[in-house]
C-alpha positions in Angstrom: 0.0 0.0 0.0 1.2 3.5 -0.8 2.2 5.0 2.6 1.1 8.5 1.3 -2.4 7.3 0.3 -5.6 8.1 2.3 -5.1 4.8 4.2 -1.3 5.2 4.5 0.3 6.1 7.8 2.5 8.8 6.3 -0.4 10.8 4.9 -0.3 13.6 7.5 3.5 14.1 7.5 3.5 14.0 3.7 0.7 16.6 3.6 2.6 18.9 6.0 5.8 18.6 3.9 4.0 19.6 0.7 2.2 22.5 2.4 5.6 23.9 3.3 5.1 23.2 7.1 8.6 22.0 7.4 9.0 22.6 11.2 5.8 20.5 11.7 7.5 17.7 9.7 10.5 17.9 12.0 8.4 18.0 15.1 6.1 15.1 14.0 5.8 12.2 16.4 7.1 9.3 14.3 7.3 6.7 17.1 4.2 4.9 15.9 5.3 4.5 12.3 6.2 1.0 11.0 9.9 0.2 10.4 9.4 -0.1 6.6 8.6 3.6 6.5 11.6 4.7 8.5 13.5 5.7 5.4 10.7 7.7 3.7 10.1 9.5 7.0 13.8 10.3 7.3 13.9 11.6 3.7 11.0 13.9 4.3 12.6 15.3 7.5 16.0 15.8 5.9 14.4 17.6 3.0 12.5 19.8 5.5 15.8 20.6 7.2 17.3 21.7 3.8 14.2 23.8 3.2 14.7 25.5 6.6 18.2 26.5 5.6 20.1 23.7 7.3 21.7 22.2 4.1 25.3 22.2 5.4 24.2 20.3 8.5 22.3 17.8 6.5 25.3 17.3 4.1 27.7 16.8 7.0 25.4 14.2 8.7 25.1 12.1 5.5 28.8 12.2 4.6 29.3 8.5 5.3 25.9 7.2 4.1 25.8 4.8 1.1 22.0 4.2 0.9 20.9 5.6 -2.5 18.1 7.7 -1.0 20.4 9.3 1.5 23.2 9.8 -1.1 20.6 11.7 -3.2 19.6 13.9 -0.2 23.3 14.6 0.5 23.8 15.8 -3.1 20.7 18.0 -2.8 22.1 19.5 0.4 25.5 20.1 -1.2 23.9 21.7 -4.2 21.9 24.0 -1.9 25.2 24.8 -0.2 26.7 25.9 -3.6 28.8 22.9 -4.5 29.1 21.6 -8.1 27.7 18.1 -7.8 26.0 17.8 -11.2 28.3 15.1 -12.5 27.8 13.1 -9.4 24.0 13.5 -9.7 24.1 12.2 -13.3 26.2 9.2 -12.2 23.7 8.4 -9.4 20.9 8.5 -12.0 22.7 6.1 -14.2 23.0 3.6 -11.4 19.7 4.1 -9.5 17.5 6.4 -11.6 15.3 3.6 -13.1 13.9 2.4 -9.7 14.7 4.8 -6.9 12.1 7.5 -6.4 14.2 9.7 -4.2 17.0 9.7 -6.8 14.4 10.6 -9.5 13.0 13.5 -7.5 16.3 14.9 -6.3 17.8 14.6 -9.8 14.7 16.2 -11.3 15.1 19.2 -8.9 18.8 19.7 -9.4 18.8 19.2 -13.2 15.9 21.7 -13.6 17.7 24.3 -11.5 20.9 23.7 -13.5 19.0 24.5 -16.7 18.8 20.9 -18.0 15.1 20.8 -18.1 14.6 18.0 -20.7 17.0 15.8 -18.7 15.0 16.5 -15.6 11.7 15.6 -17.2 13.3 12.4 -18.7 14.4 11.3 -15.2 11.0 12.1 -13.7 9.2 10.2 -16.4 10.7 6.9 -15.1 8.5 7.1 -11.9 6.0 4.3 -11.3 2.9 5.9 -9.9 4.5 8.7 -7.8 2.4 11.8 -7.2 5.6 13.6 -6.0 7.1 13.1 -9.4 3.8 14.2 -11.1 3.8 17.4 -9.0 7.4 18.2 -9.8 6.7 17.6 -13.5 3.7 19.9 -13.4 5.8 22.6 -11.8 8.5 22.2 -14.5 6.0 22.5 -17.3 4.6 25.6 -15.7 8.1 27.1 -15.5 8.3 26.3 -19.3 5.1 28.3 -19.8 3.5 25.0 -21.0 0.3 25.1 -19.0 -1.2 22.7 -21.6 1.4 20.0 -20.8 1.1 20.7 -17.1 -2.7 20.2 -17.3 -2.4 16.9 -19.2 0.0 15.6 -16.6 -2.3 16.5 -13.8 -5.3 15.0 -15.6 -3.5 11.7 -16.2 -2.7 11.5 -12.5 -6.3 12.2 -11.6 -7.4 9.0 -13.3 -5.4 6.8 -10.9 -4.9 9.0 -7.9 -8.4 10.5 -7.7 -8.8 13.0 -4.8 -5.2 12.9 -3.5 -3.7 16.2 -2.2 -1.0 16.4 -4.7 -3.4 16.0 -7.6 -5.6 18.8 -6.2 -2.5 21.0 -5.7 -1.2 20.3 -9.2 -4.6 21.2 -10.7 -4.7 24.3 -8.6 -1.2 25.4 -9.8 -2.4 25.0 -13.4 -5.7 26.8 -12.5 -3.8 29.8 -11.2 -2.1 30.0 -14.6 -5.3 29.6 -16.6 -7.3 32.1 -14.5 -11.0 32.9 -14.6 -13.2 30.6 -12.6 -10.1 28.4 -11.8 -9.0 31.0 -9.3 -11.9 30.1 -7.0 -11.3 26.4 -7.3 -7.6 26.9 -6.5 -8.6 29.1 -3.5 -10.6 26.3 -1.9 -7.6 23.9 -2.0 -5.1 26.5 -0.7 -7.4 27.7 2.0 -8.0 24.2 3.4 -4.2 23.7 3.7 -3.6 27.2 5.1 -6.2 27.0 7.8 -5.5 23.5 9.0 -3.1 23.4 12.0 -0.9 20.6 10.7 -0.4 22.1 7.3 -0.5 25.9 8.1 2.7 27.6 7.0 3.9 30.8 5.4 3.9 28.8 2.1 0.3 27.7 2.3 -0.9 31.1 3.6 0.9 32.9 0.7 -0.8 30.5 -1.8 -4.2 31.4 -0.3 -3.3 35.1 -0.4 -2.3 35.0 -4.0 -5.5 33.3 -5.0 -7.4 36.0 -3.0 -5.4 38.7 -4.9 -6.5 37.3 -8.2 -10.1 37.2 -7.1 -9.8 40.9 -6.1 -10.3 40.3 -2.4 -7.6 42.5 -1.1 -8.7 42.6 2.6 -8.8 38.8 2.7 -5.4 38.6 1.0 -4.0 41.0 3.6 -5.4 38.9 6.4 -3.8 35.7 5.1 -0.4 37.5 4.6 -0.5 38.9 8.1 -1.0 35.4 9.4 2.0 34.4 7.4 4.0 37.3 8.9 3.1 36.1 12.4 4.6 32.6 11.6 7.7 34.0 10.0 8.3 37.8 9.7 11.2 37.3 7.3 9.8 34.8 4.8 10.8 36.1 1.4 7.7 35.0 -0.5 5.5 36.6 2.2 7.4 39.9 1.8 7.2 39.7 -2.0 3.5 39.3 -2.0 3.0 42.0 0.7 4.8 44.3 -1.8 2.3 43.4 -4.5 -0.6 43.9 -2.1 0.6 47.3 -0.9 1.3 48.4 -4.4 -2.3 47.7 -5.3 -3.4 49.5 -2.2 -1.2 52.5 -3.2 0.9 52.4 0.0 4.2 53.7 -1.4 6.0 54.0 1.9 5.2 50.5 2.9 6.3 49.2 -0.5 9.8 50.9 -0.2 10.2 49.5 3.3 9.2 46.0 2.3 11.5 46.1 -0.7 14.4 46.9 1.6 13.4 44.2 4.0 13.2 41.6 1.1 16.6 42.6 -0.2 18.0 42.0 3.2 16.4 38.5 3.4 17.0 37.4 -0.2 18.7 39.8 -2.5 18.3 37.4 -5.4 14.5 36.9 -5.0 12.8 36.6 -8.3 10.6 39.6 -7.6 13.6 41.8 -7.1 15.5 40.5 -10.1 12.5 40.9 -12.3 12.1 44.5 -11.2 15.7 45.2 -11.8 15.5 43.8 -15.3 12.4 45.8 -16.2 13.9 49.0 -14.8 17.0 48.4 -16.9 14.9 47.8 -20.0 12.9 50.9 -19.4 16.0 53.0 -18.9 17.5 51.7 -22.1 14.4 52.5 -24.0 14.1 55.9 -22.5 17.7 56.7 -23.5 16.8 56.4 -27.2 14.5 59.4 -27.1 15.1 63.1 -26.5 12.2 65.0 -25.2 11.2 68.1 -27.3 9.6 71.1 -25.9 7.8 73.9 -27.7 7.9 77.4 -26.3 4.6 79.1 -26.5 4.6 82.4 -28.4 
């Protein structure tokens, strides 16, 4: 039986992980889990540590491990620490990529971030009924601006996974790209995660807030983002979306302050780099024109 299914014992910890509730994953009482699930639980907790900024500690703790799953996690931690491990990842894929899900997922993440998107999709396509692989594939297709492929992937999974969380999430991600009435459908999924104690996190609250923004419900979006701030005042995605919200509300002073705060937390955040690129493009375009003034007689 799939340990992540509705009947599986890892359902709740798996849900917390994908909701971005990484501290809840680490604090989870795992004493009642069966021994056969010890490795999947450890993988989720190690990935949560990496997500919480503890990549170097994870890499050090796994230095002597030879289990393929743990080797893969070590490589992910080292990649997050800035090491060049791409060749080692590809070597691990050649040895274990056909059968080992953790290897497939980690390789998919690293290859995509390294710009080798087709290779990432190829590795992920080897999965055998994994919703984690489906979710990552959907995210990659959305990064490619191929919402059509992302939707097909989610719809195929719906046929065999029915109402699983990751299918609902995948369809919601696609729905946020498609817009229209899909915003409301996505909101329901994000709200359920954001307002459930075991899965509430800045990540899930930001997702709820973004769907509220698209629905034009600014006060509700602000409430969700303030909840996220209470959980983590320096979460980069929360700050980025507060900037968007305050821009829509016309609060210029708050926007300036939030931009400075975001730069201090994550100077390479996509929002900041996008703004810098757009400003540079505007300045270049402006430089091509010389304003002409006519003096009235």
